[in-house]
N, C-alpha and C positions, 0 to 999 in steps of 0.2 A: 890606216886602211891598207891591207895587201892589195897586190895588183889586180888580181881577178875581181876582187870586190869592187875597186875602183872603176874597172872597166864595166862591170854589171851595171853598178849605179849609173853611171855615163849613158850606157846603152838602154837602159829601161827609161830614162829620162828622154834622151832623144826619139824612142819610139812613141812617146806620148805626144810629141809635138807635131801639129797640124802639117801635113805635107811631106813629113820627112822620110827618107827612103834609105834603105841599107844596099849599098853597092860594094864591088869588089873590082875595080878597075885595075889594079895593082896587083891582083892575084890573091890566093887563100890568106896570106899573112897580114891583110890589111883589110879593116872594116872601114869603110867610108861612109859616113852619112852626110846626104845631100837634102836640099829644099829647093826645089824647082831647079835641079841639076846643078846646084853650086854647092860647094863643100863647106859644111859647118864643123865637122868633127871626124878625126881619124883615130883609129886605135891600132896598135900595133905590139907586137913583143920581139920584134927584130933587133931592138937594141938589147936583148939580153934580159929586159924586165918589161912586164905590160904597162903602157903608157898610154894616154889620152891626149890628143893634140886638140886645142880649141881656138877659135879667133877671138880676138879681144880688143877694145879701143886700146892705142898705144899707151895713153896714161894709166889707163887699168892695167894692162899688161906689166908695166913697169913696177906699180904699186903693188900689184900682187907677187911678183918676182922678189920684190924687197921685202915682204911680209911672210913669205911661206917659202921654207927651204926645198919643199916638195913641188914648187913650180919653177920651171925654167925657159927658156926662149923656145920656141916652137922647132921641134925636130924636122929638120929638112923642108922648113917653111920661113916665110919672111918673119925674120926676128922681132921685128917691130909691131907686127899684127897678130901675131900667133904665139900660144903659151902650151908647154907641155906639162901634164901632170903627172908627177910620179908616185909610185907607191910608197909607202911609209906611214908615218904617225900623225902628220900634220893636217891632214885634209879630211874634213868629216863629209857626210853625205850631204847635208843641205847645201854646203859650198860647191860640191861637186855638180849638184843638181842646177844650181843658180848659174854655174859656170857654162854649163852645157845650154840653157835657156838663154844666157847671154849671146853666147856665139850663133846662136840661131838667129836671134833679133838682128845683130850685128850684119849677119849675111844678107837677110832681107832688106834691111835699110840700105845697105851699100852696093848690093849685087844683083838685087832682082827688081825687075820693073814692078812698080806698085800695082799695076793692074793684074799682076801674077800672084800677089801674096795671098797666101791661105789664111792670114789672119792680120789684124790691125796691131802693129807693134806698139801703138801707143796705148792701147788698152788691153792687150793680152795679159792674162793672168789676174787681172783685177775684177773684184766683184761687180756684177752687174746691176 
């Protein structure tokens, strides 16, 4: 998947998530998606390629980096808790969408008081 497609898939998924908002606290070169004021996804091309930066559980982040050459530690973020998705051939749309959703849920569960959650992470995305 090329960089623009990578970022577009990630952006499309982020915009579907309840309570998600696009902000630009670091200027025009950075799209920062937040839920209840907490960052769950960043997009930029300041590295010379379009990248997506997402939160992940540390064990998941290690496994993803080991399984996909297009996933590296989070660019300018905590390397244990964040990953960077790079353009290339190894990531498909479903994986990108799943990683965006997981990042969103990670931020809700670990950074947002439960009373402020726009969804219940334990049932989100499951048939009712």
